[in-house]
PyMOL Python script that loads the backbone (N, CA, C, O; Angstrom):
from pymol import cmd

cmd.read_pdbstr("""\
ATOM      1  N   MET A   1      14.719 -99.223  28.638  1.00  0.00           N
ATOM      2  CA  MET A   1      15.075 -98.064  29.419  1.00  0.00           C
ATOM      3  C   MET A   1      13.854 -97.539  30.177  1.00  0.00           C
ATOM      4  O   MET A   1      13.912 -97.352  31.392  1.00  0.00           O
ATOM      5  N   ARG A   2      12.762 -97.305  29.472  1.00  0.00           N
ATOM      6  CA  ARG A   2      11.552 -96.799  30.122  1.00  0.00           C
ATOM      7  C   ARG A   2      11.006 -97.801  31.128  1.00  0.00           C
ATOM      8  O   ARG A   2      10.542 -97.427  32.205  1.00  0.00           O
ATOM      9  N   GLY A   3      11.067 -99.063  30.767  1.00  0.00           N
ATOM     10  CA  GLY A   3      10.592-100.103  31.676  1.00  0.00           C
ATOM     11  C   GLY A   3      11.375-100.114  32.980  1.00  0.00           C
ATOM     12  O   GLY A   3      10.804-100.299  34.055  1.00  0.00           O
ATOM     13  N   GLY A   4      12.675 -99.917  32.882  1.00  0.00           N
ATOM     14  CA  GLY A   4      13.512 -99.863  34.075  1.00  0.00           C
ATOM     15  C   GLY A   4      13.162 -98.677  34.959  1.00  0.00           C
ATOM     16  O   GLY A   4      13.139 -98.794  36.185  1.00  0.00           O
ATOM     17  N   ILE A   5      12.892 -97.541  34.343  1.00  0.00           N
ATOM     18  CA  ILE A   5      12.501 -96.345  35.094  1.00  0.00           C
ATOM     19  C   ILE A   5      11.173 -96.590  35.806  1.00  0.00           C
ATOM     20  O   ILE A   5      11.021 -96.297  36.992  1.00  0.00           O
ATOM     21  N   ILE A   6      10.234 -97.124  35.066  1.00  0.00           N
ATOM     22  CA  ILE A   6       8.903 -97.369  35.635  1.00  0.00           C
ATOM     23  C   ILE A   6       9.004 -98.322  36.824  1.00  0.00           C
ATOM     24  O   ILE A   6       8.422 -98.064  37.878  1.00  0.00           O
ATOM     25  N   MET A   7       9.734 -99.415  36.660  1.00  0.00           N
ATOM     26  CA  MET A   7       9.858-100.383  37.750  1.00  0.00           C
ATOM     27  C   MET A   7      10.532 -99.766  38.977  1.00  0.00           C
ATOM     28  O   MET A   7      10.092 -99.988  40.105  1.00  0.00           O
ATOM     29  N   LYS A   8      11.588 -99.000  38.761  1.00  0.00           N
ATOM     30  CA  LYS A   8      12.301 -98.378  39.875  1.00  0.00           C
ATOM     31  C   LYS A   8      11.391 -97.401  40.620  1.00  0.00           C
ATOM     32  O   LYS A   8      11.379 -97.378  41.851  1.00  0.00           O
ATOM     33  N   LEU A   9      10.642 -96.607  39.888  1.00  0.00           N
ATOM     34  CA  LEU A   9       9.735 -95.651  40.534  1.00  0.00           C
ATOM     35  C   LEU A   9       8.603 -96.348  41.270  1.00  0.00           C
ATOM     36  O   LEU A   9       8.225 -95.936  42.366  1.00  0.00           O
ATOM     37  N   MET A  10       8.066 -97.390  40.679  1.00  0.00           N
ATOM     38  CA  MET A  10       6.959 -98.092  41.311  1.00  0.00           C
ATOM     39  C   MET A  10       7.422 -98.799  42.596  1.00  0.00           C
ATOM     40  O   MET A  10       6.662 -98.890  43.560  1.00  0.00           O
ATOM     41  N   ARG A  11       8.648 -99.291  42.607  1.00  0.00           N
ATOM     42  CA  ARG A  11       9.166 -99.990  43.788  1.00  0.00           C
ATOM     43  C   ARG A  11       9.702 -99.046  44.847  1.00  0.00           C
ATOM     44  O   ARG A  11       9.392 -99.195  46.029  1.00  0.00           O
ATOM     45  N   ASN A  12      10.511 -98.065  44.429  1.00  0.00           N
ATOM     46  CA  ASN A  12      11.262 -97.237  45.382  1.00  0.00           C
ATOM     47  C   ASN A  12      10.701 -95.840  45.583  1.00  0.00           C
ATOM     48  O   ASN A  12      11.110 -95.133  46.504  1.00  0.00           O
ATOM     49  N   LEU A  13       9.774 -95.439  44.735  1.00  0.00           N
ATOM     50  CA  LEU A  13       9.212 -94.086  44.764  1.00  0.00           C
ATOM     51  C   LEU A  13      10.265 -93.006  44.554  1.00  0.00           C
ATOM     52  O   LEU A  13      10.075 -91.859  44.956  1.00  0.00           O
ATOM     53  N   GLU A  14      11.368 -93.373  43.927  1.00  0.00           N
ATOM     54  CA  GLU A  14      12.376 -92.390  43.567  1.00  0.00           C
ATOM     55  C   GLU A  14      13.234 -92.939  42.433  1.00  0.00           C
ATOM     56  O   GLU A  14      13.302 -94.147  42.205  1.00  0.00           O
ATOM     57  N   LEU A  15      13.876 -92.031  41.742  1.00  0.00           N
ATOM     58  CA  LEU A  15      14.813 -92.383  40.682  1.00  0.00           C
ATOM     59  C   LEU A  15      16.013 -91.461  40.825  1.00  0.00           C
ATOM     60  O   LEU A  15      15.870 -90.240  40.765  1.00  0.00           O
ATOM     61  N   ARG A  16      17.178 -92.031  41.012  1.00  0.00           N
ATOM     62  CA  ARG A  16      18.404 -91.233  41.075  1.00  0.00           C
ATOM     63  C   ARG A  16      18.850 -90.954  39.637  1.00  0.00           C
ATOM     64  O   ARG A  16      19.262 -91.863  38.915  1.00  0.00           O
ATOM     65  N   ILE A  17      18.764 -89.718  39.247  1.00  0.00           N
ATOM     66  CA  ILE A  17      19.053 -89.344  37.867  1.00  0.00           C
ATOM     67  C   ILE A  17      20.516 -89.608  37.527  1.00  0.00           C
ATOM     68  O   ILE A  17      20.817 -90.026  36.409  1.00  0.00           O
ATOM     69  N   ASP A  18      21.424 -89.374  38.459  1.00  0.00           N
ATOM     70  CA  ASP A  18      22.839 -89.632  38.167  1.00  0.00           C
ATOM     71  C   ASP A  18      23.083 -91.111  37.879  1.00  0.00           C
ATOM     72  O   ASP A  18      23.866 -91.448  36.991  1.00  0.00           O
ATOM     73  N   GLU A  19      22.416 -91.993  38.621  1.00  0.00           N
ATOM     74  CA  GLU A  19      22.549 -93.428  38.370  1.00  0.00           C
ATOM     75  C   GLU A  19      21.964 -93.807  37.015  1.00  0.00           C
ATOM     76  O   GLU A  19      22.536 -94.620  36.289  1.00  0.00           O
ATOM     77  N   PHE A  20      20.834 -93.222  36.682  1.00  0.00           N
ATOM     78  CA  PHE A  20      20.199 -93.474  35.390  1.00  0.00           C
ATOM     79  C   PHE A  20      21.136 -93.067  34.255  1.00  0.00           C
ATOM     80  O   PHE A  20      21.348 -93.828  33.311  1.00  0.00           O
ATOM     81  N   GLU A  21      21.696 -91.856  34.356  1.00  0.00           N
ATOM     82  CA  GLU A  21      22.576 -91.362  33.298  1.00  0.00           C
ATOM     83  C   GLU A  21      23.818 -92.246  33.140  1.00  0.00           C
ATOM     84  O   GLU A  21      24.263 -92.506  32.022  1.00  0.00           O
ATOM     85  N   SER A  22      24.362 -92.695  34.242  1.00  0.00           N
ATOM     86  CA  SER A  22      25.530 -93.582  34.180  1.00  0.00           C
ATOM     87  C   SER A  22      25.172 -94.927  33.557  1.00  0.00           C
ATOM     88  O   SER A  22      25.936 -95.466  32.756  1.00  0.00           O
ATOM     89  N   ALA A  23      24.020 -95.464  33.921  1.00  0.00           N
ATOM     90  CA  ALA A  23      23.611 -96.781  33.429  1.00  0.00           C
ATOM     91  C   ALA A  23      23.284 -96.772  31.943  1.00  0.00           C
ATOM     92  O   ALA A  23      23.599 -97.726  31.233  1.00  0.00           O
ATOM     93  N   TYR A  24      22.651 -95.692  31.465  1.00  0.00           N
ATOM     94  CA  TYR A  24      22.164 -95.677  30.083  1.00  0.00           C
ATOM     95  C   TYR A  24      22.966 -94.773  29.154  1.00  0.00           C
ATOM     96  O   TYR A  24      22.770 -94.813  27.939  1.00  0.00           O
ATOM     97  N   GLY A  25      23.865 -93.959  29.703  1.00  0.00           N
ATOM     98  CA  GLY A  25      24.693 -93.100  28.870  1.00  0.00           C
ATOM     99  C   GLY A  25      23.921 -92.021  28.129  1.00  0.00           C
ATOM    100  O   GLY A  25      24.298 -91.627  27.026  1.00  0.00           O
ATOM    101  N   VAL A  26      22.845 -91.545  28.732  1.00  0.00           N
ATOM    102  CA  VAL A  26      22.065 -90.459  28.131  1.00  0.00           C
ATOM    103  C   VAL A  26      21.836 -89.368  29.170  1.00  0.00           C
ATOM    104  O   VAL A  26      21.925 -89.608  30.374  1.00  0.00           O
ATOM    105  N   ARG A  27      21.543 -88.177  28.688  1.00  0.00           N
ATOM    106  CA  ARG A  27      21.216 -87.065  29.584  1.00  0.00           C
ATOM    107  C   ARG A  27      19.717 -87.109  29.861  1.00  0.00           C
ATOM    108  O   ARG A  27      18.897 -86.949  28.957  1.00  0.00           O
ATOM    109  N   PHE A  28      19.382 -87.324  31.105  1.00  0.00           N
ATOM    110  CA  PHE A  28      17.996 -87.521  31.515  1.00  0.00           C
ATOM    111  C   PHE A  28      17.108 -86.355  31.088  1.00  0.00           C
ATOM    112  O   PHE A  28      16.037 -86.563  30.517  1.00  0.00           O
ATOM    113  N   ALA A  29      17.553 -85.131  31.365  1.00  0.00           N
ATOM    114  CA  ALA A  29      16.732 -83.947  31.084  1.00  0.00           C
ATOM    115  C   ALA A  29      16.443 -83.795  29.594  1.00  0.00           C
ATOM    116  O   ALA A  29      15.374 -83.309  29.223  1.00  0.00           O
ATOM    117  N   GLN A  30      17.362 -84.194  28.750  1.00  0.00           N
ATOM    118  CA  GLN A  30      17.139 -84.113  27.309  1.00  0.00           C
ATOM    119  C   GLN A  30      16.243 -85.244  26.832  1.00  0.00           C
ATOM    120  O   GLN A  30      15.321 -85.025  26.046  1.00  0.00           O
ATOM    121  N   LYS A  31      16.514 -86.440  27.303  1.00  0.00           N
ATOM    122  CA  LYS A  31      15.762 -87.617  26.859  1.00  0.00           C
ATOM    123  C   LYS A  31      14.295 -87.543  27.258  1.00  0.00           C
ATOM    124  O   LYS A  31      13.424 -87.970  26.500  1.00  0.00           O
ATOM    125  N   PHE A  32      14.014 -87.000  28.449  1.00  0.00           N
ATOM    126  CA  PHE A  32      12.655 -86.999  28.972  1.00  0.00           C
ATOM    127  C   PHE A  32      12.088 -85.592  29.175  1.00  0.00           C
ATOM    128  O   PHE A  32      11.268 -85.376  30.067  1.00  0.00           O
ATOM    129  N   ALA A  33      12.517 -84.650  28.360  1.00  0.00           N
ATOM    130  CA  ALA A  33      12.052 -83.260  28.503  1.00  0.00           C
ATOM    131  C   ALA A  33      10.522 -83.137  28.480  1.00  0.00           C
ATOM    132  O   ALA A  33       9.974 -82.452  29.343  1.00  0.00           O
ATOM    133  N   PRO A  34       9.808 -83.760  27.544  1.00  0.00           N
ATOM    134  CA  PRO A  34       8.349 -83.628  27.549  1.00  0.00           C
ATOM    135  C   PRO A  34       7.706 -84.219  28.809  1.00  0.00           C
ATOM    136  O   PRO A  34       6.738 -83.669  29.334  1.00  0.00           O
ATOM    137  N   GLU A  35       8.248 -85.336  29.286  1.00  0.00           N
ATOM    138  CA  GLU A  35       7.702 -85.977  30.473  1.00  0.00           C
ATOM    139  C   GLU A  35       7.957 -85.131  31.717  1.00  0.00           C
ATOM    140  O   GLU A  35       7.101 -85.032  32.596  1.00  0.00           O
ATOM    141  N   ILE A  36       9.134 -84.527  31.785  1.00  0.00           N
ATOM    142  CA  ILE A  36       9.462 -83.660  32.916  1.00  0.00           C
ATOM    143  C   ILE A  36       8.542 -82.450  32.919  1.00  0.00           C
ATOM    144  O   ILE A  36       8.094 -82.007  33.977  1.00  0.00           O
ATOM    145  N   GLU A  37       8.262 -81.921  31.747  1.00  0.00           N
ATOM    146  CA  GLU A  37       7.345 -80.781  31.649  1.00  0.00           C
ATOM    147  C   GLU A  37       5.956 -81.159  32.170  1.00  0.00           C
ATOM    148  O   GLU A  37       5.336 -80.381  32.895  1.00  0.00           O
ATOM    149  N   ARG A  38       5.469 -82.332  31.809  1.00  0.00           N
ATOM    150  CA  ARG A  38       4.158 -82.777  32.298  1.00  0.00           C
ATOM    151  C   ARG A  38       4.174 -83.025  33.803  1.00  0.00           C
ATOM    152  O   ARG A  38       3.158 -82.842  34.474  1.00  0.00           O
ATOM    153  N   LEU A  39       5.318 -83.440  34.334  1.00  0.00           N
ATOM    154  CA  LEU A  39       5.438 -83.717  35.758  1.00  0.00           C
ATOM    155  C   LEU A  39       5.367 -82.442  36.599  1.00  0.00           C
ATOM    156  O   LEU A  39       5.065 -82.512  37.790  1.00  0.00           O
ATOM    157  N   GLN A  40       5.634 -81.303  36.013  1.00  0.00           N
ATOM    158  CA  GLN A  40       5.662 -80.048  36.761  1.00  0.00           C
ATOM    159  C   GLN A  40       4.332 -79.753  37.449  1.00  0.00           C
ATOM    160  O   GLN A  40       4.328 -79.114  38.502  1.00  0.00           O
ATOM    161  N   ARG A  41       3.226 -80.185  36.905  1.00  0.00           N
ATOM    162  CA  ARG A  41       1.939 -79.939  37.584  1.00  0.00           C
ATOM    163  C   ARG A  41       1.883 -80.709  38.901  1.00  0.00           C
ATOM    164  O   ARG A  41       1.289 -80.229  39.867  1.00  0.00           O
ATOM    165  N   PHE A  42       2.494 -81.897  38.956  1.00  0.00           N
ATOM    166  CA  PHE A  42       2.543 -82.658  40.202  1.00  0.00           C
ATOM    167  C   PHE A  42       3.489 -81.989  41.198  1.00  0.00           C
ATOM    168  O   PHE A  42       3.266 -82.019  42.408  1.00  0.00           O
ATOM    169  N   GLU A  43       4.545 -81.390  40.662  1.00  0.00           N
ATOM    170  CA  GLU A  43       5.482 -80.666  41.514  1.00  0.00           C
ATOM    171  C   GLU A  43       4.791 -79.464  42.158  1.00  0.00           C
ATOM    172  O   GLU A  43       4.961 -79.212  43.351  1.00  0.00           O
ATOM    173  N   ARG A  44       4.014 -78.727  41.371  1.00  0.00           N
ATOM    174  CA  ARG A  44       3.283 -77.569  41.895  1.00  0.00           C
ATOM    175  C   ARG A  44       2.303 -77.963  42.990  1.00  0.00           C
ATOM    176  O   ARG A  44       2.053 -77.189  43.913  1.00  0.00           O
ATOM    177  N   ASN A  45       1.748 -79.169  42.888  1.00  0.00           N
ATOM    178  CA  ASN A  45       0.792 -79.651  43.886  1.00  0.00           C
ATOM    179  C   ASN A  45       1.475 -80.323  45.070  1.00  0.00           C
ATOM    180  O   ASN A  45       0.801 -80.786  45.990  1.00  0.00           O
ATOM    181  N   GLY A  46       2.798 -80.382  45.058  1.00  0.00           N
ATOM    182  CA  GLY A  46       3.539 -80.961  46.164  1.00  0.00           C
ATOM    183  C   GLY A  46       3.559 -82.481  46.193  1.00  0.00           C
ATOM    184  O   GLY A  46       3.902 -83.077  47.214  1.00  0.00           O
ATOM    185  N   VAL A  47       3.196 -83.113  45.086  1.00  0.00           N
ATOM    186  CA  VAL A  47       3.133 -84.568  45.027  1.00  0.00           C
ATOM    187  C   VAL A  47       4.484 -85.177  44.676  1.00  0.00           C
ATOM    188  O   VAL A  47       4.812 -86.266  45.147  1.00  0.00           O
ATOM    189  N   ALA A  48       5.267 -84.489  43.856  1.00  0.00           N
ATOM    190  CA  ALA A  48       6.556 -85.021  43.405  1.00  0.00           C
ATOM    191  C   ALA A  48       7.556 -83.877  43.332  1.00  0.00           C
ATOM    192  O   ALA A  48       7.197 -82.701  43.385  1.00  0.00           O
ATOM    193  N   ARG A  49       8.804 -84.253  43.210  1.00  0.00           N
ATOM    194  CA  ARG A  49       9.869 -83.273  43.097  1.00  0.00           C
ATOM    195  C   ARG A  49      10.862 -83.774  42.066  1.00  0.00           C
ATOM    196  O   ARG A  49      11.204 -84.956  42.035  1.00  0.00           O
ATOM    197  N   VAL A  50      11.321 -82.861  41.223  1.00  0.00           N
ATOM    198  CA  VAL A  50      12.330 -83.217  40.222  1.00  0.00           C
ATOM    199  C   VAL A  50      13.536 -82.331  40.460  1.00  0.00           C
ATOM    200  O   VAL A  50      13.413 -81.111  40.561  1.00  0.00           O
ATOM    201  N   GLY A  51      14.679 -82.938  40.547  1.00  0.00           N
ATOM    202  CA  GLY A  51      15.949 -82.242  40.726  1.00  0.00           C
ATOM    203  C   GLY A  51      17.013 -83.249  40.374  1.00  0.00           C
ATOM    204  O   GLY A  51      17.069 -83.739  39.246  1.00  0.00           O
ATOM    205  N   ARG A  52      17.855 -83.558  41.334  1.00  0.00           N
ATOM    206  CA  ARG A  52      18.834 -84.624  41.122  1.00  0.00           C
ATOM    207  C   ARG A  52      18.151 -85.980  41.213  1.00  0.00           C
ATOM    208  O   ARG A  52      18.688 -86.994  40.766  1.00  0.00           O
ATOM    209  N   TYR A  53      16.961 -85.981  41.797  1.00  0.00           N
ATOM    210  CA  TYR A  53      16.150 -87.187  41.932  1.00  0.00           C
ATOM    211  C   TYR A  53      14.754 -86.876  41.427  1.00  0.00           C
ATOM    212  O   TYR A  53      14.327 -85.721  41.426  1.00  0.00           O
ATOM    213  N   VAL A  54      14.056 -87.895  41.004  1.00  0.00           N
ATOM    214  CA  VAL A  54      12.609 -87.798  40.855  1.00  0.00           C
ATOM    215  C   VAL A  54      12.080 -88.504  42.086  1.00  0.00           C
ATOM    216  O   VAL A  54      12.335 -89.692  42.281  1.00  0.00           O
ATOM    217  N   GLU A  55      11.356 -87.795  42.904  1.00  0.00           N
ATOM    218  CA  GLU A  55      10.903 -88.404  44.146  1.00  0.00           C
ATOM    219  C   GLU A  55       9.605 -87.767  44.606  1.00  0.00           C
ATOM    220  O   GLU A  55       9.187 -86.728  44.096  1.00  0.00           O
ATOM    221  N   GLY A  56       8.995 -88.393  45.551  1.00  0.00           N
ATOM    222  CA  GLY A  56       7.791 -87.855  46.150  1.00  0.00           C
ATOM    223  C   GLY A  56       7.005 -88.950  46.805  1.00  0.00           C
ATOM    224  O   GLY A  56       7.315 -90.132  46.652  1.00  0.00           O
ATOM    225  N   HIS A  57       5.978 -88.557  47.541  1.00  0.00           N
ATOM    226  CA  HIS A  57       5.201 -89.585  48.216  1.00  0.00           C
ATOM    227  C   HIS A  57       4.450 -90.419  47.206  1.00  0.00           C
ATOM    228  O   HIS A  57       3.986 -91.512  47.530  1.00  0.00           O
ATOM    229  N   ASP A  58       4.322 -89.924  45.983  1.00  0.00           N
ATOM    230  CA  ASP A  58       3.720 -90.736  44.929  1.00  0.00           C
ATOM    231  C   ASP A  58       4.414 -90.454  43.605  1.00  0.00           C
ATOM    232  O   ASP A  58       3.808 -89.888  42.695  1.00  0.00           O
ATOM    233  N   ALA A  59       5.669 -90.839  43.489  1.00  0.00           N
ATOM    234  CA  ALA A  59       6.440 -90.630  42.261  1.00  0.00           C
ATOM    235  C   ALA A  59       5.903 -91.503  41.128  1.00  0.00           C
ATOM    236  O   ALA A  59       6.393 -91.418  40.002  1.00  0.00           O
ATOM    237  N   ARG A  60       4.925 -92.323  41.403  1.00  0.00           N
ATOM    238  CA  ARG A  60       4.338 -93.163  40.364  1.00  0.00           C
ATOM    239  C   ARG A  60       3.747 -92.314  39.236  1.00  0.00           C
ATOM    240  O   ARG A  60       3.617 -92.790  38.108  1.00  0.00           O
ATOM    241  N   HIS A  61       3.388 -91.064  39.531  1.00  0.00           N
ATOM    242  CA  HIS A  61       2.860 -90.192  38.476  1.00  0.00           C
ATOM    243  C   HIS A  61       3.863 -90.041  37.348  1.00  0.00           C
ATOM    244  O   HIS A  61       3.494 -90.053  36.174  1.00  0.00           O
ATOM    245  N   PHE A  62       5.141 -89.899  37.707  1.00  0.00           N
ATOM    246  CA  PHE A  62       6.157 -89.765  36.663  1.00  0.00           C
ATOM    247  C   PHE A  62       6.262 -91.049  35.875  1.00  0.00           C
ATOM    248  O   PHE A  62       6.391 -91.015  34.651  1.00  0.00           O
ATOM    249  N   SER A  63       6.211 -92.171  36.548  1.00  0.00           N
ATOM    250  CA  SER A  63       6.350 -93.443  35.835  1.00  0.00           C
ATOM    251  C   SER A  63       5.228 -93.612  34.826  1.00  0.00           C
ATOM    252  O   SER A  63       5.405 -94.298  33.820  1.00  0.00           O
ATOM    253  N   ARG A  64       4.106 -93.016  35.069  1.00  0.00           N
ATOM    254  CA  ARG A  64       2.991 -93.131  34.128  1.00  0.00           C
ATOM    255  C   ARG A  64       3.118 -92.165  32.960  1.00  0.00           C
ATOM    256  O   ARG A  64       2.463 -92.353  31.935  1.00  0.00           O
ATOM    257  N   THR A  65       3.962 -91.117  33.093  1.00  0.00           N
ATOM    258  CA  THR A  65       4.158 -90.202  31.974  1.00  0.00           C
ATOM    259  C   THR A  65       5.283 -90.656  31.068  1.00  0.00           C
ATOM    260  O   THR A  65       5.383 -90.191  29.932  1.00  0.00           O
ATOM    261  N   VAL A  66       6.140 -91.561  31.546  1.00  0.00           N
ATOM    262  CA  VAL A  66       7.288 -92.035  30.770  1.00  0.00           C
ATOM    263  C   VAL A  66       6.820 -93.013  29.778  1.00  0.00           C
ATOM    264  O   VAL A  66       7.621 -93.546  29.011  1.00  0.00           O
TER     265      VAL A  66
END
""", "prot")
cmd.dss("prot")
cmd.show_as("cartoon", "prot")
cmd.util.cbc("prot")
cmd.orient("prot")
């Protein structure tokens, strides 16, 4: 699961959370709550955005926290 997230982010610089939840049958926000919390510093700096997608000009930061 984590490997798939990392690969998708490294290739596409985004992760569609709805697709992830459908594919793995888990709630993204619950499964990755600590990682999302760590990602917030990148969000504050304008590097990434978390919402329905994890995206940004360098979403690789999230892939490294997963």
